[in-house]
PyMOL commands that place a pseudoatom at each C-alpha (Angstrom):
pseudoatom trace, name=CA, resn=MET, resi=1, chain=A, elem=C, hetatm=0, pos=[101.195, 110.693, 93.953]
pseudoatom trace, name=CA, resn=ASN, resi=2, chain=A, elem=C, hetatm=0, pos=[100.926, 113.378, 91.085]
pseudoatom trace, name=CA, resn=GLU, resi=3, chain=A, elem=C, hetatm=0, pos=[101.741, 116.533, 90.642]
pseudoatom trace, name=CA, resn=SER, resi=4, chain=A, elem=C, hetatm=0, pos=[98.492, 118.761, 91.559]
pseudoatom trace, name=CA, resn=ALA, resi=5, chain=A, elem=C, hetatm=0, pos=[98.553, 115.911, 94.646]
pseudoatom trace, name=CA, resn=GLU, resi=6, chain=A, elem=C, hetatm=0, pos=[102.059, 117.002, 96.035]
pseudoatom trace, name=CA, resn=ASP, resi=7, chain=A, elem=C, hetatm=0, pos=[101.081, 120.419, 95.602]
pseudoatom trace, name=CA, resn=ALA, resi=8, chain=A, elem=C, hetatm=0, pos=[97.642, 120.196, 97.726]
pseudoatom trace, name=CA, resn=VAL, resi=9, chain=A, elem=C, hetatm=0, pos=[99.806, 118.338, 100.136]
pseudoatom trace, name=CA, resn=PHE, resi=10, chain=A, elem=C, hetatm=0, pos=[102.814, 121.169, 100.273]
pseudoatom trace, name=CA, resn=GLN, resi=11, chain=A, elem=C, hetatm=0, pos=[99.579, 123.851, 100.858]
pseudoatom trace, name=CA, resn=SER, resi=12, chain=A, elem=C, hetatm=0, pos=[98.270, 122.023, 103.093]
pseudoatom trace, name=CA, resn=VAL, resi=13, chain=A, elem=C, hetatm=0, pos=[100.970, 121.624, 105.050]
pseudoatom trace, name=CA, resn=GLN, resi=14, chain=A, elem=C, hetatm=0, pos=[101.522, 125.304, 104.350]
pseudoatom trace, name=CA, resn=ASN, resi=15, chain=A, elem=C, hetatm=0, pos=[98.638, 126.297, 106.690]
pseudoatom trace, name=CA, resn=PHE, resi=16, chain=A, elem=C, hetatm=0, pos=[99.243, 123.997, 108.989]
pseudoatom trace, name=CA, resn=LYS, resi=17, chain=A, elem=C, hetatm=0, pos=[102.723, 125.698, 110.078]
pseudoatom trace, name=CA, resn=LYS, resi=18, chain=A, elem=C, hetatm=0, pos=[101.121, 129.254, 109.109]
pseudoatom trace, name=CA, resn=ALA, resi=19, chain=A, elem=C, hetatm=0, pos=[98.350, 128.135, 112.189]
pseudoatom trace, name=CA, resn=GLY, resi=20, chain=A, elem=C, hetatm=0, pos=[100.969, 126.893, 114.470]
pseudoatom trace, name=CA, resn=GLY, resi=21, chain=A, elem=C, hetatm=0, pos=[102.223, 123.278, 113.994]
pseudoatom trace, name=CA, resn=GLY, resi=22, chain=A, elem=C, hetatm=0, pos=[105.409, 122.337, 114.195]
pseudoatom trace, name=CA, resn=CYS, resi=23, chain=A, elem=C, hetatm=0, pos=[105.497, 118.806, 113.660]
pseudoatom trace, name=CA, resn=LEU, resi=24, chain=A, elem=C, hetatm=0, pos=[103.409, 115.829, 111.205]
pseudoatom trace, name=CA, resn=VAL, resi=25, chain=A, elem=C, hetatm=0, pos=[103.684, 111.972, 111.850]
pseudoatom trace, name=CA, resn=GLU, resi=26, chain=A, elem=C, hetatm=0, pos=[103.077, 109.532, 109.016]
pseudoatom trace, name=CA, resn=ASN, resi=27, chain=A, elem=C, hetatm=0, pos=[102.164, 106.845, 109.367]
pseudoatom trace, name=CA, resn=SER, resi=28, chain=A, elem=C, hetatm=0, pos=[102.373, 105.181, 106.339]
pseudoatom trace, name=CA, resn=THR, resi=29, chain=A, elem=C, hetatm=0, pos=[104.687, 102.338, 106.403]
pseudoatom trace, name=CA, resn=PHE, resi=30, chain=A, elem=C, hetatm=0, pos=[106.426, 100.006, 104.254]
pseudoatom trace, name=CA, resn=GLY, resi=31, chain=A, elem=C, hetatm=0, pos=[103.540, 98.268, 101.237]
pseudoatom trace, name=CA, resn=LEU, resi=32, chain=A, elem=C, hetatm=0, pos=[101.642, 101.773, 101.326]
pseudoatom trace, name=CA, resn=ASN, resi=33, chain=A, elem=C, hetatm=0, pos=[103.594, 103.665, 99.198]
pseudoatom trace, name=CA, resn=ARG, resi=34, chain=A, elem=C, hetatm=0, pos=[105.237, 105.697, 101.537]
pseudoatom trace, name=CA, resn=ARG, resi=35, chain=A, elem=C, hetatm=0, pos=[106.985, 108.730, 99.638]
pseudoatom trace, name=CA, resn=THR, resi=36, chain=A, elem=C, hetatm=0, pos=[110.326, 109.289, 102.736]
pseudoatom trace, name=CA, resn=GLY, resi=37, chain=A, elem=C, hetatm=0, pos=[111.890, 111.496, 99.593]
pseudoatom trace, name=CA, resn=PHE, resi=38, chain=A, elem=C, hetatm=0, pos=[109.260, 113.183, 98.770]
pseudoatom trace, name=CA, resn=LEU, resi=39, chain=A, elem=C, hetatm=0, pos=[108.302, 113.793, 103.023]
pseudoatom trace, name=CA, resn=LYS, resi=40, chain=A, elem=C, hetatm=0, pos=[111.736, 114.653, 103.144]
pseudoatom trace, name=CA, resn=GLN, resi=41, chain=A, elem=C, hetatm=0, pos=[111.908, 117.377, 101.062]
pseudoatom trace, name=CA, resn=LEU, resi=42, chain=A, elem=C, hetatm=0, pos=[108.400, 118.432, 102.179]
pseudoatom trace, name=CA, resn=SER, resi=43, chain=A, elem=C, hetatm=0, pos=[109.516, 119.131, 105.685]
pseudoatom trace, name=CA, resn=GLU, resi=44, chain=A, elem=C, hetatm=0, pos=[112.292, 120.983, 103.852]
pseudoatom trace, name=CA, resn=ASP, resi=45, chain=A, elem=C, hetatm=0, pos=[110.175, 123.547, 101.938]
pseudoatom trace, name=CA, resn=THR, resi=46, chain=A, elem=C, hetatm=0, pos=[108.519, 124.521, 104.681]
pseudoatom trace, name=CA, resn=GLY, resi=47, chain=A, elem=C, hetatm=0, pos=[109.832, 123.921, 107.917]
pseudoatom trace, name=CA, resn=VAL, resi=48, chain=A, elem=C, hetatm=0, pos=[107.623, 121.946, 109.218]
pseudoatom trace, name=CA, resn=HIS, resi=49, chain=A, elem=C, hetatm=0, pos=[109.319, 118.063, 111.255]
pseudoatom trace, name=CA, resn=ILE, resi=50, chain=A, elem=C, hetatm=0, pos=[107.804, 115.606, 109.172]
pseudoatom trace, name=CA, resn=VAL, resi=51, chain=A, elem=C, hetatm=0, pos=[108.742, 111.658, 111.634]
pseudoatom trace, name=CA, resn=ALA, resi=52, chain=A, elem=C, hetatm=0, pos=[108.481, 108.922, 109.392]
pseudoatom trace, name=CA, resn=GLY, resi=53, chain=A, elem=C, hetatm=0, pos=[106.712, 105.122, 110.527]
pseudoatom trace, name=CA, resn=THR, resi=54, chain=A, elem=C, hetatm=0, pos=[108.164, 102.123, 109.671]
pseudoatom trace, name=CA, resn=GLY, resi=55, chain=A, elem=C, hetatm=0, pos=[106.358, 98.629, 110.190]
pseudoatom trace, name=CA, resn=HIS, resi=56, chain=A, elem=C, hetatm=0, pos=[104.559, 96.672, 107.087]
pseudoatom trace, name=CA, resn=TYR, resi=57, chain=A, elem=C, hetatm=0, pos=[100.647, 97.299, 106.715]
pseudoatom trace, name=CA, resn=VAL, resi=58, chain=A, elem=C, hetatm=0, pos=[98.253, 93.877, 106.247]
pseudoatom trace, name=CA, resn=ALA, resi=59, chain=A, elem=C, hetatm=0, pos=[99.219, 91.344, 103.946]
pseudoatom trace, name=CA, resn=ASP, resi=60, chain=A, elem=C, hetatm=0, pos=[96.683, 92.223, 100.986]
pseudoatom trace, name=CA, resn=ALA, resi=61, chain=A, elem=C, hetatm=0, pos=[98.933, 95.862, 100.730]
pseudoatom trace, name=CA, resn=GLN, resi=62, chain=A, elem=C, hetatm=0, pos=[101.845, 93.595, 100.070]
pseudoatom trace, name=CA, resn=LYS, resi=63, chain=A, elem=C, hetatm=0, pos=[103.991, 92.705, 97.597]
pseudoatom trace, name=CA, resn=ASP, resi=64, chain=A, elem=C, hetatm=0, pos=[104.655, 88.831, 97.139]
pseudoatom trace, name=CA, resn=GLU, resi=65, chain=A, elem=C, hetatm=0, pos=[108.773, 89.058, 97.682]
pseudoatom trace, name=CA, resn=THR, resi=66, chain=A, elem=C, hetatm=0, pos=[107.410, 91.014, 100.413]
pseudoatom trace, name=CA, resn=LEU, resi=67, chain=A, elem=C, hetatm=0, pos=[105.191, 88.195, 101.842]
pseudoatom trace, name=CA, resn=LYS, resi=68, chain=A, elem=C, hetatm=0, pos=[108.271, 85.343, 101.124]
pseudoatom trace, name=CA, resn=ARG, resi=69, chain=A, elem=C, hetatm=0, pos=[109.920, 86.875, 103.835]
pseudoatom trace, name=CA, resn=THR, resi=70, chain=A, elem=C, hetatm=0, pos=[110.996, 85.233, 106.965]
pseudoatom trace, name=CA, resn=VAL, resi=71, chain=A, elem=C, hetatm=0, pos=[110.037, 86.767, 110.340]
pseudoatom trace, name=CA, resn=GLU, resi=72, chain=A, elem=C, hetatm=0, pos=[112.931, 87.437, 111.082]
pseudoatom trace, name=CA, resn=GLU, resi=73, chain=A, elem=C, hetatm=0, pos=[113.620, 89.415, 107.914]
pseudoatom trace, name=CA, resn=MET, resi=74, chain=A, elem=C, hetatm=0, pos=[110.053, 91.238, 107.883]
pseudoatom trace, name=CA, resn=THR, resi=75, chain=A, elem=C, hetatm=0, pos=[111.710, 92.324, 111.474]
pseudoatom trace, name=CA, resn=GLN, resi=76, chain=A, elem=C, hetatm=0, pos=[115.658, 93.668, 110.566]
pseudoatom trace, name=CA, resn=HIS, resi=77, chain=A, elem=C, hetatm=0, pos=[113.621, 95.397, 107.465]
pseudoatom trace, name=CA, resn=ILE, resi=78, chain=A, elem=C, hetatm=0, pos=[111.868, 97.123, 110.581]
pseudoatom trace, name=CA, resn=VAL, resi=79, chain=A, elem=C, hetatm=0, pos=[114.823, 97.625, 112.887]
pseudoatom trace, name=CA, resn=ASP, resi=80, chain=A, elem=C, hetatm=0, pos=[117.167, 98.821, 110.078]
pseudoatom trace, name=CA, resn=GLU, resi=81, chain=A, elem=C, hetatm=0, pos=[114.988, 101.644, 108.406]
pseudoatom trace, name=CA, resn=LEU, resi=82, chain=A, elem=C, hetatm=0, pos=[114.885, 102.699, 112.652]
pseudoatom trace, name=CA, resn=THR, resi=83, chain=A, elem=C, hetatm=0, pos=[118.343, 102.860, 112.982]
pseudoatom trace, name=CA, resn=VAL, resi=84, chain=A, elem=C, hetatm=0, pos=[120.909, 102.974, 109.127]
pseudoatom trace, name=CA, resn=GLY, resi=85, chain=A, elem=C, hetatm=0, pos=[117.852, 104.308, 106.992]
pseudoatom trace, name=CA, resn=ALA, resi=86, chain=A, elem=C, hetatm=0, pos=[114.327, 103.948, 105.066]
pseudoatom trace, name=CA, resn=VAL, resi=87, chain=A, elem=C, hetatm=0, pos=[114.807, 101.697, 102.635]
pseudoatom trace, name=CA, resn=ASP, resi=88, chain=A, elem=C, hetatm=0, pos=[113.457, 104.439, 99.653]
pseudoatom trace, name=CA, resn=CYS, resi=89, chain=A, elem=C, hetatm=0, pos=[115.296, 107.401, 101.232]
pseudoatom trace, name=CA, resn=PRO, resi=90, chain=A, elem=C, hetatm=0, pos=[117.874, 106.377, 103.331]
pseudoatom trace, name=CA, resn=GLU, resi=91, chain=A, elem=C, hetatm=0, pos=[119.282, 109.308, 104.038]
pseudoatom trace, name=CA, resn=VAL, resi=92, chain=A, elem=C, hetatm=0, pos=[115.869, 109.571, 106.780]
pseudoatom trace, name=CA, resn=LYS, resi=93, chain=A, elem=C, hetatm=0, pos=[115.882, 107.108, 110.062]
pseudoatom trace, name=CA, resn=CYS, resi=94, chain=A, elem=C, hetatm=0, pos=[111.949, 106.475, 110.879]
pseudoatom trace, name=CA, resn=GLY, resi=95, chain=A, elem=C, hetatm=0, pos=[111.057, 107.426, 113.660]
pseudoatom trace, name=CA, resn=PHE, resi=96, chain=A, elem=C, hetatm=0, pos=[108.776, 105.464, 114.395]
pseudoatom trace, name=CA, resn=ILE, resi=97, chain=A, elem=C, hetatm=0, pos=[107.214, 101.817, 113.964]
pseudoatom trace, name=CA, resn=GLY, resi=98, chain=A, elem=C, hetatm=0, pos=[104.388, 102.723, 113.138]
pseudoatom trace, name=CA, resn=GLU, resi=99, chain=A, elem=C, hetatm=0, pos=[101.529, 99.697, 112.146]
pseudoatom trace, name=CA, resn=ILE, resi=100, chain=A, elem=C, hetatm=0, pos=[102.436, 95.890, 112.497]
pseudoatom trace, name=CA, resn=GLY, resi=101, chain=A, elem=C, hetatm=0, pos=[98.984, 95.580, 110.293]
pseudoatom trace, name=CA, resn=CYS, resi=102, chain=A, elem=C, hetatm=0, pos=[97.148, 92.458, 110.715]
pseudoatom trace, name=CA, resn=GLN, resi=103, chain=A, elem=C, hetatm=0, pos=[93.848, 91.325, 109.589]
pseudoatom trace, name=CA, resn=TYR, resi=104, chain=A, elem=C, hetatm=0, pos=[91.789, 88.110, 109.898]
pseudoatom trace, name=CA, resn=PRO, resi=105, chain=A, elem=C, hetatm=0, pos=[91.450, 85.527, 109.279]
pseudoatom trace, name=CA, resn=VAL, resi=106, chain=A, elem=C, hetatm=0, pos=[95.486, 85.774, 111.206]
pseudoatom trace, name=CA, resn=MET, resi=107, chain=A, elem=C, hetatm=0, pos=[98.266, 84.776, 109.159]
pseudoatom trace, name=CA, resn=GLY, resi=108, chain=A, elem=C, hetatm=0, pos=[100.643, 82.630, 110.472]
pseudoatom trace, name=CA, resn=LYS, resi=109, chain=A, elem=C, hetatm=0, pos=[103.202, 84.366, 109.854]
pseudoatom trace, name=CA, resn=ILE, resi=110, chain=A, elem=C, hetatm=0, pos=[102.058, 87.354, 111.507]
pseudoatom trace, name=CA, resn=LEU, resi=111, chain=A, elem=C, hetatm=0, pos=[100.987, 85.279, 114.505]
pseudoatom trace, name=CA, resn=LYS, resi=112, chain=A, elem=C, hetatm=0, pos=[105.071, 84.330, 114.907]
pseudoatom trace, name=CA, resn=MET, resi=113, chain=A, elem=C, hetatm=0, pos=[106.110, 87.819, 115.479]
for i in range(1, 113): cmd.bond("trace and resi %d" % i, "trace and resi %d" % (i + 1))
show_as sticks, trace
zoom trace
């Protein structure tokens, strides 16, 4: 995300706050270039609570190294992000499982989850 996009997001969240909003849920999961550190800073700067999600989006959005993980390793990743901290910003724990993405045709690994 470039600086002008970040500024636009910041402005939108400020407007949300001025309109009475207090909490946003951000559903970008691992594999979608989630930027948890940016969300943390955005929350601190605006006073709006932002809840980050964890999970794995569809296979086409994943890096090869992620697709090589076992179901147990993918599951542990989700558990760790909920209980220890986000991979991309360890001081932030994710607040929900946002998505376990699948697509047609369903891949074998998804069937095992």
